[in-house]
LOLUM-510355 format. One line per 2 residues: their letters; for each residue x negated, y, z negated of C-alpha. Coordinates in steps of 0.25 Angstrom, whole numbers, plus 5000, padded with zeros to 4 digits. Each point is the difference from the previous one (the first is absolute). Layout:
N
A) X/Y/Z; ...;
//
This chain:
177
MD) 4551/5435/4676; 5011/5003/5010;
TT) 5008/4989/4994; 5014/5002/4997;
VE) 5004/4998/4985; 5013/4993/4996;
IR) 5006/5003/4987; 5009/4988/4995;
PA) 5004/4992/4988; 4989/4991/4995;
TL) 5001/4985/5001; 4994/4988/4993;
AD) 4990/4999/5012; 4995/5014/4996;
AA) 4995/4996/4986; 4986/4999/5003;
GL) 5000/5012/5008; 5006/5008/4989;
AS) 4990/4995/4990; 4989/5004/5010;
VR) 5005/5014/5002; 5002/5002/4985;
TR) 4986/4995/4997; 4993/5008/5012;
SW) 5008/5012/4997; 4996/5001/4986;
RE) 4986/4999/5004; 5001/5011/5010;
AY) 5009/5009/4993; 4994/4999/4986;
DG) 4985/5000/5005; 4994/5011/4991;
LL) 5012/5000/4991; 4998/4987/4993;
DP) 4989/4992/4995; 4993/4993/5013;
DF) 4998/4987/4992; 5015/5000/4997;
LA) 5004/5002/5014; 4990/4990/5006;
GW) 5006/4989/4991; 5015/5004/5000;
TD) 5009/4992/5010; 5014/4999/5002;
DP) 5006/4986/5000; 5009/4996/5012;
AN) 5008/4991/4990; 5005/5013/4993;
WV) 5006/5004/5013; 5006/4987/5003;
AW) 5007/5001/4986; 5005/5014/5003;
LT) 5005/4996/5014; 5007/4988/4995;
RP) 5007/5006/4988; 5003/5014/5004;
DP) 5009/5010/4993; 5012/5002/5009;
RS) 4997/5015/4999; 4985/4999/5003;
AR) 4993/5000/5014; 4986/4996/5004;
LV) 4997/5006/5014; 4987/4998/5008;
AV) 4993/5008/5011; 4995/4990/5010;
AD) 4991/5002/5012; 4999/4989/5010;
TS) 5002/4989/4990; 4992/5006/4988;
VV) 5006/5006/4988; 4993/5014/4999;
GF) 5009/5006/4989; 5012/4998/4991;
VA) 5010/5007/4991; 5007/4993/4988;
VG) 5012/5007/4993; 5011/4996/4991;
PE) 5007/5003/4987; 4991/5008/4990;
LP) 4991/4992/4992; 4994/5004/4986;
GP) 4985/5004/5000; 4990/4993/4991;
DW) 5001/5011/4990; 5015/5002/5001;
HG) 5005/5008/4988; 5012/5007/5006;
SG) 5015/4995/5001; 4996/4990/5010;
PQ) 5003/4999/5015; 5012/5007/5004;
PG) 5011/4993/5008; 5001/5010/5012;
RG) 4985/5001/5001; 4991/4993/5010;
HL) 4986/4997/5000; 4989/5001/5011;
YA) 4992/4989/4995; 4989/5000/5010;
LY) 4996/5007/5013; 4987/4995/5006;
LL) 4994/5002/5014; 4986/4995/5005;
AA) 4991/5012/5002; 4998/4997/5015;
WW) 5015/5004/5001; 5000/5013/4992;
DR) 5004/5013/5006; 5009/4993/5011;
GI) 5013/5003/4994; 5002/4985/4995;
GH) 5000/5004/4985; 5011/5010/5003;
RL) 5008/4989/5007; 4998/4990/4989;
HA) 5004/5010/4990; 5012/5004/5008;
AG) 5004/4986/5001; 4998/4997/4985;
MG) 5009/5013/4997; 5010/4995/5010;
AL) 5001/4986/4993; 5001/5007/4986;
AD) 5011/5009/5006; 5007/4988/5006;
AG) 5000/4993/4986; 5007/5011/4994;
FT) 4988/5007/4993; 5001/5015/4999;
EA) 4986/5003/4994; 4987/4993/5000;
VL) 4987/5000/4992; 4986/4995/5003;
WV) 4987/4999/4992; 4987/5005/5006;
LE) 4986/5000/4996; 4997/5014/4994;
TN) 4987/5001/5008; 5005/4995/5013;
ER) 5002/5014/5007; 5002/4994/5013;
AI) 5012/4992/4996; 5005/5012/4991;
SF) 4999/5009/5012; 5008/4990/5009;
YR) 5011/4999/4990; 5001/5015/4998;
RE) 5002/5001/5015; 5011/4990/4999;
GW) 5008/5008/4989; 4994/4993/4987;
RF) 4997/5009/4988; 4994/4996/4987;
DG) 5010/4998/4989; 4991/5001/4987;
VS) 4999/4985/4997; 4987/4993/5000;
QV) 4995/4986/4996; 4987/4992/5000;
DQ) 5001/4987/5009; 4990/4991/4993;
RG) 4994/4990/5010; 4990/4991/4991;
SV) 4989/5010/4995; 5004/5011/5010;
SL) 5010/5011/4997; 5008/5006/5011;
PE) 5006/5013/4995; 5012/5003/5008;
KR) 5011/5011/5001; 5014/4998/5005;
MA) 5006/5008/5011; 5015/5001/5003;
RV) 5009/5004/5012; 5014/5000/5005;
V) 5002/4988/5009;
//
């Protein structure tokens, strides 16, 4: 794959590609980490992306990595959101949130994840955020290693993201933007 990968803001035309990348990436990245039946049955709905792209928070960004005309990855960032088990003081005004960063496995280890991450952090900085958080599946060593290389550190907060009958134990990571 010698294709040049462009990082650009997502458009409504990317909704199906975003949903496809998220679905495929979950199956690739979480293979062996989550129940195979859950992964096989889980899909992301393009309608969710249409809603996100038509009513964005002005301090949020959805950026895609595009090879030829296909979405191969994305990053989504914006104001901090509470987690499903939130018991703290709530989201902090100066804190951004890396909601998602996914890349198809065929594109791993090419620097594209780093470029998506840098673009997302740049969008958070441009929106005035000074720090950021993200949630990572506690058994996803590949993602944890990636985020550590990008300057993220665990901050001691954890939660369980409940997806139907499947529990996803997550830990929060934080860093300066």
